C-alpha positions as CSV (number, residue, x, y, z in Angstrom):
1,M,0.0,-0.2,0.3
2,V,1.2,3.5,-0.9
3,T,0.1,6.4,1.5
4,V,0.4,10.2,0.2
5,N,-0.2,12.6,2.9
6,A,-1.9,15.6,1.2
7,P,-0.9,19.2,1.7
8,K,-3.4,21.8,2.7
9,I,-6.0,21.9,-0.2
10,T,-8.4,25.3,-0.6
11,T,-11.0,24.2,-3.2
12,D,-13.7,22.0,-3.1
13,K,-12.5,19.7,-5.4
14,T,-8.9,18.4,-6.5
15,I,-7.1,16.0,-9.3
16,F,-5.0,13.2,-8.1
17,H,-2.6,12.2,-11.0
18,I,-0.3,9.3,-11.6
19,P,2.2,9.6,-14.5
20,K,1.4,8.8,-18.0
21,T,5.3,8.5,-18.6
22,V,8.4,8.4,-16.6
23,P,11.3,10.4,-17.6
24,G,14.1,8.0,-19.5
25,T,11.4,5.5,-20.5
26,Y,10.5,7.2,-23.8
27,S,7.3,5.2,-23.8
28,T,3.7,6.0,-22.8
29,D,2.8,3.5,-20.0
30,N,-0.4,5.2,-18.3
31,Y,0.9,3.8,-14.8
32,G,-2.8,4.7,-13.5
33,K,-3.9,1.2,-14.8
34,F,-1.7,-0.3,-12.2
35,I,-3.6,1.3,-9.2
36,D,-6.1,-0.5,-7.2
37,D,-8.3,0.6,-4.5
38,L,-7.5,4.3,-4.5
39,K,-9.1,6.0,-1.4
40,A,-9.0,9.5,0.0
41,T,-9.7,10.2,3.7
42,D,-10.0,13.2,5.9
43,S,-8.0,13.3,9.2
44,K,-10.4,11.1,11.0
45,G,-10.4,8.2,8.4
46,V,-13.7,9.1,6.5
47,A,-13.6,8.7,3.0
48,L,-14.0,11.2,0.9
49,A,-16.1,10.7,-2.6
50,T,-13.7,10.1,-5.8
51,K,-14.2,9.2,-9.2
52,K,-11.9,8.3,-12.0
53,P,-12.7,10.7,-15.1
54,M,-9.7,10.0,-17.2
55,N,-7.2,6.9,-17.3
56,N,-4.3,8.6,-14.8
57,S,-6.4,10.8,-12.8
58,W,-8.8,10.8,-9.8
59,E,-10.9,13.6,-8.8
60,I,-11.6,13.7,-5.0
61,S,-14.6,15.7,-3.6
62,N,-14.7,17.8,-0.4
63,A,-11.0,17.9,-0.9
64,K,-10.7,21.1,1.8
65,K,-10.9,17.8,4.4
66,L,-8.2,15.8,2.3
67,A,-5.6,14.1,4.6
68,K,-4.3,11.3,2.8
69,V,-4.9,9.3,-0.4
70,T,-3.9,5.5,-0.3
71,Y,-3.5,2.8,-3.3
72,L,-2.4,-0.6,-3.9
């Protein structure tokens, strides 16, 4: 499991991105396809709503309360 502690967010929604490419690889790999069970939570561990509008991005609602993002 990977855990990312979020900085203070001042907007109602935010986008969490995973790279499409990595410098030096010279290929488009869309690393988002390797992500499972992405969860966004507030400081009390309450889940925030997420949706995946693009291959490598997740939109997180109520982002002002975002404390961390976890995924496998």
